[in-house]
C-alpha positions in Angstrom: 16.5 0.7 -43.0 14.8 2.9 -40.3 15.1 0.5 -37.8 18.9 0.4 -38.3 19.2 4.2 -37.7 17.3 3.9 -34.4 19.0 1.2 -32.5 22.9 0.9 -33.2 24.5 -2.4 -31.9 27.4 -2.2 -29.7 29.6 -4.0 -32.1 29.6 -0.8 -34.3 29.8 1.9 -31.5 31.3 0.2 -28.5 33.8 3.2 -28.1 30.9 5.7 -27.5 29.7 3.9 -24.7 30.9 5.1 -21.4 30.2 1.8 -19.5 28.4 -1.6 -19.6 25.0 -1.7 -21.2 23.2 -4.9 -20.2 21.2 -4.8 -23.6 24.5 -4.4 -25.7 23.0 -1.5 -27.8 22.9 2.1 -27.8 19.5 4.1 -28.5 20.6 7.0 -30.7 19.1 10.6 -30.9 15.9 9.5 -33.1 15.4 6.5 -30.9 15.6 8.5 -27.9 12.8 10.9 -29.0 10.6 7.9 -29.9 11.2 6.1 -26.4 9.5 9.2 -24.7 6.6 8.7 -26.8 6.4 4.7 -26.2 6.7 5.3 -22.6 3.7 7.6 -22.6 1.7 5.5 -24.9 2.3 2.2 -23.2 1.8 3.7 -19.7 -1.3 5.4 -20.9 -2.6 2.4 -22.2 -2.0 0.3 -19.1 -3.4 3.2 -17.0 -6.7 3.4 -19.0 -7.0 -0.7 -18.5 -6.3 -0.4 -14.7 -8.9 2.2 -14.3 -11.6 0.5 -16.3 -10.9 -2.9 -14.1 -10.9 -0.9 -10.7 -14.2 1.1 -11.6 -16.0 -2.2 -12.6 -15.2 -3.6 -9.1 -15.8 -0.5 -7.1 -19.2 -0.1 -9.0 -20.1 -3.6 -8.0 -19.3 -2.7 -4.4 -21.4 0.4 -4.7 -24.4 -1.7 -6.1 -24.1 -4.2 -3.1 -23.2 -1.5 -0.5 -24.6 -3.6 2.3 -21.8 -3.2 4.8 -20.4 0.3 5.0 -18.0 -0.7 7.9 -16.0 -3.0 5.4 -16.9 -1.7 2.1 -15.9 1.8 2.7 -12.5 0.7 3.3 -12.5 -1.8 0.5 -13.4 0.9 -2.0 -10.4 2.9 -0.8 -8.1 0.0 -1.2 -9.6 -0.6 -4.7 -8.7 2.9 -5.6 -5.0 2.1 -5.3 -4.5 0.9 -8.9 -6.0 3.8 -10.6 -4.5 6.3 -8.3 -0.9 4.9 -8.7 -1.4 4.6 -12.4 -2.7 8.0 -12.9 0.0 9.5 -10.8 2.6 7.7 -13.0 1.1 8.8 -16.3 1.2 12.4 -15.2 4.8 12.0 -13.9 5.7 10.9 -17.4 3.8 13.6 -19.0 4.9 16.5 -16.7 8.3 15.0 -15.8 9.5 18.3 -14.3 7.0 17.9 -11.5 7.4 14.2 -11.2 9.0 14.5 -7.5 5.9 16.5 -6.4 3.5 14.0 -7.7 5.3 11.1 -6.2 5.0 13.0 -2.8 1.2 12.8 -3.4 1.2 9.1 -3.8 3.5 8.8 -0.7 0.7 10.3 1.3 -2.0 7.9 -0.1 0.3 5.0 0.2 0.5 5.6 4.1 -3.1 6.1 4.3 -3.7 3.1 2.3 -1.6 0.9 4.6 -3.6 2.1 7.7 -6.9 1.6 5.9 -5.9 -2.2 5.2 -5.0 -2.5 8.9 -8.3 -1.1 10.0 -10.1 -3.4 7.7 -8.6 -6.4 9.2 -9.5 -5.0 12.7 -13.3 -4.2 11.6 -13.9 -7.7 10.4 -13.6 -9.0 13.9 -14.6 -5.7 15.7 -17.9 -5.7 13.9 -21.1 -6.8 16.1 -23.8 -8.0 13.9 -26.6 -7.6 16.8 -25.5 -3.9 17.5 -24.3 -2.9 13.9 -21.3 -1.3 15.0 -17.7 -1.9 15.6 -16.7 -2.7 19.2 -13.1 -3.0 19.6 -13.1 -5.5 22.9 -14.5 -8.3 20.4 -11.0 -8.4 18.6 -9.0 -8.4 21.9 -11.4 -11.4 23.0 -10.8 -13.3 19.9 -7.0 -12.5 20.1 -6.4 -14.1 23.4 -8.7 -17.0 22.5 -6.4 -18.2 19.7 -3.0 -16.9 20.6 -1.2 -16.8 24.0 1.7 -14.8 22.7 2.8 -13.3 19.5 6.6 -14.3 18.8 8.9 -11.8 16.8 10.5 -13.1 13.6 14.0 -13.8 13.0 16.4 -12.1 13.8 14.1 -9.8 16.1 13.2 -12.8 18.3 16.9 -13.1 19.5 16.8 -9.6 21.2 13.2 -9.0 21.8 10.5 -10.6 24.1 7.2 -12.0 22.7 4.0 -10.1 23.2 1.9 -12.0 25.8 -1.7 -12.2 25.0 -3.1 -13.5 28.4 -5.6 -10.9 28.8 -7.8 -8.5 27.0 -5.6 -5.5 28.5 -2.4 -7.3 27.0 -4.2 -7.8 23.7 -5.2 -4.1 23.8 -1.7 -3.0 24.2 -0.4 -5.1 21.5 -3.0 -3.8 19.1 -1.9 -0.3 20.1 1.6 -1.0 19.4 0.8 -2.5 15.8 -1.3 0.7 15.3 1.4 3.1 16.3 4.1 1.4 14.0 1.8 1.3 11.0 0.9 5.0 11.6 4.4 6.1 11.9 4.9 5.3 8.4 2.1 8.0 7.5 4.2 10.6 9.3 7.8 9.8 8.3 7.5 8.9 4.7 5.8 12.2 3.4 7.8 14.5 5.7 11.2 12.8 4.7 10.1 12.8 1.1 9.8 16.7 1.3 13.5 17.0 2.6 14.4 14.8 -0.3 12.8 17.3 -2.8 14.7 20.2 -0.9 17.9 18.5 -1.1 17.8 18.3 -4.9 18.4 22.0 -5.0 21.8 21.3 -3.4 23.2 18.5 -5.6 26.8 18.2 -5.9 27.4 18.7 -2.0 29.0 15.4 -0.4 27.3 16.6 2.8 23.8 16.7 1.4 24.4 13.5 -0.6 25.2 11.8 2.7 22.2 13.2 4.2 20.0 12.3 1.3 21.3 8.5 1.6 20.5 8.5 5.4 17.0 9.8 4.9 16.4 6.8 2.0 17.7 4.5 4.6 15.4 5.8 7.4 12.5 5.7 5.0 13.3 1.9 4.1 13.2 1.1 7.9 10.2 3.0 8.4 8.2 0.9 5.8 9.8 -2.2 6.9 8.6 -1.5 10.3 5.3 -0.8 9.3 4.7 -3.9 7.0 6.6 -5.8 9.9 3.9 -4.9 12.4 1.3 -5.5 10.0 2.3 -9.1 9.7 2.4 -9.5 13.5 -1.0 -8.2 13.7 -2.2 -10.7 11.0 -0.3 -13.6 12.8 -2.2 -12.8 16.0 -5.5 -13.0 14.3 -4.7 -15.4 11.4 -7.2 -18.1 12.7 -10.2 -15.9 13.5 -9.9 -14.1 10.3 -9.7 -17.3 8.2 -13.3 -17.0 6.9 -12.2 -13.7 5.3 -9.3 -15.2 3.5 -6.9 -12.3 4.6 -3.8 -13.6 2.9 -4.8 -12.6 -0.6 -5.8 -9.4 0.7 -2.5 -8.9 2.5 -0.3 -10.0 -0.3 -2.0 -7.3 -2.8 -0.9 -4.6 -0.4 2.5 -6.0 0.6 3.5 -6.5 -3.0 2.3 -3.1 -4.1 4.2 -1.4 -1.4 7.4 -3.7 -1.8 7.7 -3.2 -5.6 7.0 0.5 -5.8 9.4 1.3 -3.2 12.0 -1.2 -3.8 11.9 -0.7 -7.4 12.7 2.8 -7.0 15.7 2.4 -5.0 16.9 -0.4 -7.4 16.7 2.0 -10.2 18.6 4.8 -8.3 21.4 2.8 -6.9 21.7 -0.5 -9.0 20.6 -0.2 -12.6 20.9 3.6 -13.1 24.3 3.6 -14.8 23.8 0.5 -16.7 20.4 1.7 -18.2 21.8 5.1 -19.0 24.8 3.6 -20.8 22.3 2.2 -23.4 21.3 5.8 -24.5 23.5 8.2 -26.6 24.4 10.7 -23.9 25.7 13.1 -26.6 22.1 13.6 -27.9 20.5 17.0 -27.2 17.5 15.0 -26.1 19.1 13.0 -23.5 17.6 13.6 -20.0 18.7 11.4 -17.3 15.7 12.0 -14.8 13.2 11.8 -17.7 14.7 8.4 -18.9 14.7 6.8 -15.3 11.3 8.3 -14.5 9.9 7.0 -17.7 11.0 3.4 -17.0 9.9 3.5 -13.4 6.5 4.8 -14.0 5.9 2.6 -17.0 6.7 -0.5 -14.8 4.4 0.8 -12.1 1.4 1.2 -14.7 2.1 -2.6 -15.5 2.0 -3.6 -11.9 -0.9 -1.6 -11.1 -2.9 -3.3 -14.1 -2.1 -6.7 -12.6 -2.9 -5.4 -8.8 -6.4 -4.0 -10.3 -7.2 -7.6 -11.2 -5.7 -9.1 -7.9 -7.6 -6.6 -5.9 -10.9 -7.3 -7.5 -10.5 -11.0 -6.5 -9.1 -10.5 -3.2 -11.8 -7.8 -2.2 -14.7 -9.1 -3.7 -18.2 -7.8 -3.8 -19.9 -11.2 -3.8 -19.9 -11.8 0.1 -22.2 -8.5 0.3 -24.8 -9.5 -2.3 -27.3 -10.2 0.5 -28.4 -7.6 2.7 -30.1 -4.1 2.8 -28.3 -1.7 0.4 -27.1 1.8 2.0 -27.2 4.8 -0.1 -23.8 6.7 -0.1 -21.6 8.4 -2.6 -17.7 8.5 -2.8 -17.5 11.5 -0.4 -19.3 9.6 2.3 -16.7 6.6 1.8 -13.7 9.0 2.1 -15.0 10.8 4.9 -15.7 7.7 7.0 -12.2 6.4 6.4 -10.6 9.9 7.2 -12.5 9.9 10.4 -11.5 6.5 11.3 -7.7 7.8 10.6 -8.2 10.9 12.8 -9.4 8.9 15.6 -6.7 6.5 16.1 -4.1 9.2 15.1 -5.1 11.2 18.0 -4.6 8.0 20.2 -1.0 7.9 19.3 -0.2 11.4 19.4 2.6 12.0 22.3 1.0 14.1 25.2 4.0 15.8 26.1 3.9 17.9 23.1 0.6 19.3 24.1 -1.7 16.7 22.1 -4.7 15.2 24.2 -6.2 11.9 23.4 -9.7 12.8 22.4 -10.9 9.2 21.9 -12.2 7.0 24.5 -12.8 3.3 24.1 -16.4 2.2 24.4 -17.3 0.1 27.4 -18.5 -3.4 26.3 -19.1 -6.2 28.5 -19.8 -9.3 26.3 -22.2 -12.0 27.3 -20.5 -14.9 29.0 -22.3 -17.5 26.9 -20.9 -15.9 23.9 -17.3 -16.0 25.2 -17.6 -19.8 25.8 -18.8 -20.0 22.4 -16.2 -17.7 20.7 -15.8 -19.8 17.9 -19.4 -19.6 16.8 -20.0 -15.8 17.5 -20.0 -15.0 13.7 -22.0 -18.2 12.6 -24.7 -17.2 15.3 -25.3 -13.9 13.8 -28.3 -12.6 11.7 -26.5 -12.0 8.5 -24.7 -15.7 8.5 -25.3 -15.6 4.7 -22.4 -13.1 4.5 -20.0 -15.6 6.0 -21.4 -18.4 3.8 -20.8 -16.4 0.8 -17.2 -15.7 1.6 -16.2 -19.1 0.6 -18.5 -19.1 -2.4 -16.8 -15.9 -3.7 -13.3 -17.8 -3.9 -14.7 -20.9 -5.6 
């Protein structure tokens, strides 16, 4: 039978296997050729599905584009699933440039993390009366609900908690969170470029050691970025409750977690066992192409699930009331990029010649509003927006 010629069980060809194969079979030459087509077909189908789902939710936000301060960032986040899927399919199709395509994904991944951070910030910084973002609102809400932010174990054993006893300390804590989230945007793409360069010097033990060190550094960078995102969420968990931030946070965290650690797992844990399941004597055997196909097919499957989860977490329903603003995708991307540049300048070290070009807005809140801080949002003109938040999750 044709199937018998494609897959030969290990009981028949155990001697040809160099090591342990977890599936107890060997994929021969004909099977190997077809596996490349299967990768492309499965990944392509999942990519199309995730693109359709994401475009639907993005179009719904554009139809009810009533709050650009929030929805411009939500649209960028919803682009996550189709962007990752398209990059993965292109990596399978043009496997020789897969590493360069992954570098593009890394840049977007870092930008995505900051966009989510600033979306959380905007939820509390937005002033309904003045129709703009006022940073001091966040600091006031923060000190009203939390007096300090304690580090998680084991960091709490060697670091002091962040005190939130006044707006100045809350501002400093926010600055620290921005700094550690933004460092990922710098380190991940730059270090990924070094990893690409080191591929031309494979075989050298020295280069291999540096390669491993850089990967550890990248893992530390992404861990710190997510860690400070969690700390920021903890500090504002109570005032953010009407916005249901937990599901939003999980969609971002799970995406970054799986894509990053999945890559490391395939490279360092499952690489040899998986390759042992393929006929290495076949002229079509290509180690990088096989691992690249497996990894990117998994990414397409995960992005299909994330497209659905993202549409639920970042629902358009809270924004169906209000005046629709006219804009296009260019305006959305420009708004997010301007926000990013503003805060990126804020953390540039001055000793290298960079100057801080952004200055905080002066804002003196009404004492009566501070005393009733819990009701700030409910007293706002767009009260329907907050009422619809709960309705969208029913």
